[in-house]
C-alpha positions as CSV (number, residue, x, y, z in Angstrom):
1,M,0.0,0.1,0.1
2,S,2.8,2.5,0.8
3,K,4.4,1.7,-2.3
4,R,1.2,2.5,-4.3
5,A,0.9,5.8,-2.4
6,K,4.5,6.6,-3.1
7,T,3.9,6.3,-6.7
8,L,0.4,8.3,-6.6
9,R,2.6,11.2,-4.9
10,R,5.1,11.2,-7.7
11,D,2.5,10.8,-10.5
12,G,-0.1,13.3,-9.0
13,T,-2.6,15.0,-11.3
14,L,-2.3,18.7,-12.2
15,A,-5.1,19.6,-9.8
16,E,-3.4,17.4,-7.0
17,K,-0.2,19.2,-7.7
18,A,-1.8,22.7,-7.8
19,L,-3.7,22.2,-4.4
20,W,-0.5,20.6,-2.8
21,R,1.5,23.7,-3.4
22,H,-1.0,25.6,-1.2
23,L,-1.5,22.9,1.4
24,R,2.3,21.8,2.0
25,A,4.4,23.3,4.9
26,R,1.5,24.2,6.9
27,Q,0.6,27.0,4.8
28,L,-3.3,26.9,5.4
29,A,-4.0,27.9,8.9
30,G,-0.8,26.4,10.3
31,L,-2.3,22.7,9.8
32,K,-0.4,20.1,8.4
33,F,-1.6,18.1,5.6
34,R,-0.3,14.8,4.1
35,R,-1.0,13.6,0.5
36,Q,-1.8,10.3,-0.9
37,E,-1.8,8.7,2.7
38,P,-3.0,5.2,3.3
39,I,-5.9,5.1,5.8
40,G,-7.2,1.4,6.3
41,R,-7.4,-0.2,2.8
42,Y,-7.8,3.2,1.0
43,I,-5.3,5.9,0.0
44,V,-6.7,9.4,0.4
45,D,-5.7,12.4,-1.7
46,F,-5.1,14.7,1.4
47,V,-5.7,14.3,5.0
48,C,-5.2,16.7,8.1
49,Y,-5.1,14.2,11.1
50,E,-5.3,17.3,13.5
51,R,-8.9,18.1,12.2
52,R,-9.7,14.7,10.9
53,L,-10.4,16.2,7.5
54,I,-9.8,14.3,4.4
55,V,-9.9,16.3,1.0
56,E,-10.5,14.1,-2.2
57,L,-10.1,15.6,-5.6
58,D,-12.5,14.2,-8.2
59,G,-12.5,14.0,-12.0
60,G,-15.4,13.1,-14.3
61,Q,-15.0,9.2,-13.5
62,H,-16.3,10.1,-10.0
63,A,-19.7,11.6,-11.1
64,E,-21.9,8.8,-10.0
65,S,-19.6,6.5,-8.2
66,T,-21.2,4.2,-5.7
67,E,-17.6,3.1,-4.6
68,D,-16.9,6.7,-3.5
69,A,-19.9,6.6,-1.3
70,A,-19.1,3.5,0.4
71,R,-15.4,4.8,0.9
72,D,-16.6,8.0,2.5
73,A,-19.2,6.1,4.7
74,W,-16.1,4.0,6.1
75,L,-13.8,7.0,6.5
76,E,-16.6,8.7,8.2
77,R,-17.3,5.7,10.6
78,E,-13.6,6.0,11.4
79,G,-14.1,9.7,12.6
80,F,-13.0,11.7,9.4
81,S,-14.9,14.3,7.5
82,V,-14.6,13.9,3.9
83,L,-14.7,17.2,1.6
84,R,-14.9,16.3,-2.3
85,V,-13.9,18.8,-4.7
86,W,-13.9,18.7,-8.6
87,N,-10.6,18.9,-10.4
88,N,-11.6,21.7,-12.4
89,E,-12.7,23.6,-9.3
90,V,-9.1,23.4,-8.1
91,L,-7.8,24.6,-11.5
92,E,-10.2,27.4,-12.0
93,N,-10.8,28.7,-8.4
94,I,-8.2,27.7,-6.2
95,E,-8.8,30.5,-3.6
96,G,-12.5,29.2,-3.4
97,V,-11.3,25.6,-2.6
98,L,-8.8,26.9,-0.2
99,Q,-11.7,28.7,1.4
100,A,-13.8,25.7,1.7
101,I,-11.1,23.6,3.1
102,G,-10.5,26.3,5.7
103,E,-14.1,26.4,6.7
104,A,-14.1,22.6,7.0
105,C,-11.1,22.6,9.3
106,E,-13.0,24.8,11.6
107,R,-16.0,22.7,11.9
């Protein structure tokens, strides 16, 4: 699992790389985020353990995914909140996405 996570970190999407530039090194409210982090049998895009927040970036293949719903339900049972954001939102409105993540961290 950790080998797969390492590959995903290296080969991240354009949206993942763009968001990571803003989340790394505690740039958002001083909170530490990790990317492509294994949690249980899943690898999540971004997680802030301090706030128990997971941020998942989705492309078109996730539009009606029942797998995503089952995954989110499991993660929520483990005590995490899951925030899903479309890739194009990150690329077109990074400030709005950062604001939404910040607000989710405050909850």
